[in-house]
N, C-alpha and C positions, 0 to 999 in steps of 0.2 A: 504493499498500499503507500504510495505517494503520499510526502509529508507536505502538508497544504503550507504557503510560508505566511510566516507572521504568526504560525500557530503556539508558539512557546507562549506568548501572552496570554493564554487561555488556563497556563498554570497560574499567574500570577496573584497572588494571594487571596487562591479562591481554597474553599474546603475539597478532599479534606485534608491537602496535605498543606496547603498554604504557603507556597515558596515564595523567597522574595528572587529579585530580579535576577541574579547570578545563576540561582536557583532552577529559575524556569527555562534558560536558554539553555543548562545543562540537561534536564529533564525533557525539553523539547527538542532533541539531538540525540538522546539516550540512545535509541537503537543504530544513526547512523554511526555514532563515536563509542558503541559500546560502552557507556556511562552506566557504574555500578548503581543503585540505589543510594549504597554509604558513598560515593564522591558527589553525587547530587546533595546528601547529608551535609558533608563536608564545605560544599559551597556554601550552607548561609553562614558562615566569616564573613562571605566578601558581596552581601550585598547591605544595600543603606547607606554608600560610602566608604564603606570599610576594606574594597578593594585597591590593591597596589595604586601607589600615586591618587589616591583618592577618584579615583574612575570609575565611571558608572559600573555595576555591578552586573550589567546586562553586555557590556562591552568586552569586560573585563571578563566572561568566561567565554563569550565569542573568539576572542581572539586565546585564549588557552585553547580551544579549540581545534583552533586553524593552525597552531604550532604544533600540536600531534603531527598533523600532515606534511608539514612544512611551507606551509602559505604564507602570506604577507596578511596584515594587521586589519580590520575594518573601519579603523580609527578615524581619518579622512574622509572616507564615506559616510561615516556616523557623524561627527562633526558638522558636514555639509547639510545635512539633513535635519539635527538639532542644534547646532550651535555651538555646543561645549562637549565637551569630553568628560568630565569630573561630574558627579554626584551634585557636589553643593554648588556648581557653576548652574547647571538644569535646573535645581530646584530653586533658586535663589534669582535666575534671570529668564526662565525657557518658557515658552507657553507648552511645552512638550512633556504630557504628564509620563508617570513610570511605566506603567504599562504601555505607552505607544513607546518608550525606548525601548523595551520588551520587544516588541514587534520590528518595530526598525533594524535592533540587531540582530533579530531573528532572519528578517528580509535578506538584508545585505551578506551574511553567513551564508546563505541559501545560496545568493546569486553567487559568491565566491565560488563555493562547491561546485555548483553547475559548469563553470567557465572553466574547471579544472578537471571537471570529469568524474566527479565525487572520487 
């Protein structure tokens, strides 16, 4: 079954898991990257502005997955769409909501994977 672009946002703060932004990306790409449930849980530590450099957790998780395949970052595309890359800047200056950031990171990650032939 083909994953629908942007579908990681369906996991963001929704029961039963109530996942954060970083976890939502990991869960959304769980099958494609063989991400374990334990690893999804580990990414709880990277949501809410706690990712390295204060990055948006969704961006951080997407880039983490891309590194596993030796692919580049989505940061520049993310910044073009959202305006910022850090959680603090996004929350303070952007009209982009957290679920929107998850959707955008998901879509950009999907596009990179499609371009790389998965």
